Phi, psi and omega in degrees: 000163175269162174210099176263127193244104181262127175272122179266017190083156178059233177251018187263141177224156168242114173261128180214164175099353181254025178104345181199157167274116185242127174247147186236130175047056183289076178263100180243314175286126182089349173275108182304332183264002183290126182276356183213164177263163185301325181280001181266342202260138168276154182208128169259321181219140178239127177251129177241138165280326171189184190245025162302144186311323176290007181226312168307312168053240187255023187306315187292313180299313175304314180297316178291329179284326183259340192074016185295147175284139179250129180252121174199158179307155211297313180301318180291316178301324178295320180296312177304312184296321185291338180272006169105014172270129196273339180239101182229133175242152201219058175297168168245180176308137183086349183272142183242131181243124186270139175235168182280350175250004176160214182209161175223139182238139168263132180238158181301149159223141173274108187189183171243168184202129178202129183285166176303330182272000177090023182266119174285145183191164178275139171280160181214162163259158182239123173263123188239110169279105189218138182052034182074015180234153179256115184246138176242104182274109182295336188070200173271113180218145166278170164296128181214149184302328187291353175305327181298340182293331178306317181283351173263009171288348173102345173252117177297140175285118178294308186226124175253132176255101195245128172294137176229358197277357178071182176066301178257347177217182170313148167271183182301323181293308176300323179298328178303315180290325176303323174297315178301313179302313186278328174066045178284154171297314184228156181221143168240123173275143194223179175056049178210150172079001183282317182227158181305326168303336187238033169292134171203179186252100180288334172298316178296321176299309178311307184299327178293315177300310189283331172294334180278347178077027184278313194198161170277120178256130178246114176273111177260158163268148175308125181105342178290154181245135171250126171268120185285133184256000000 
């Protein structure tokens, strides 16, 4: 099956071609790099790493417009359901949710998490089995050694979406080590360039990863689509 991964700027993605339109962290309104508006996107499922405003984004509005199912960690899911979203699933860390197109597993991320409305919760990374491929959205995270456990699960990560901007997450230097730990075939750098504190050199990150022989890196512009091989 196919898996087309469109970067919507920051940490937001639209997955298509694998049996459903899946959005991840749809921060569009207020995102200066967003190539589309929230009301332009189709959605069957919305996946959230955590509820900071630049990740929760337009989730509620999109879900109410499309009827999409929202997957978020349990405390964040409860807030979203209370906001009027009808279809919500609420795993915790380690939990896996099956869909007719694949599955999603929540894994740890080292970060903080509080919604704009004040709901505390744990942040997560997302292992997304979509279109016959395993895609790992690391979420907002610092470098930590347990990232190595992902590569030991027995299913190789085809594509890792890795934050490199620093300040709020790992920087591009720590991200090279994260790629070494995860051992994905392909990498797309994310969570950089949206605001001044997270400006960084994505091409230098690409060179460092590829010179080390870890993975193939694809530096996208917001709006670009990558076909997972």
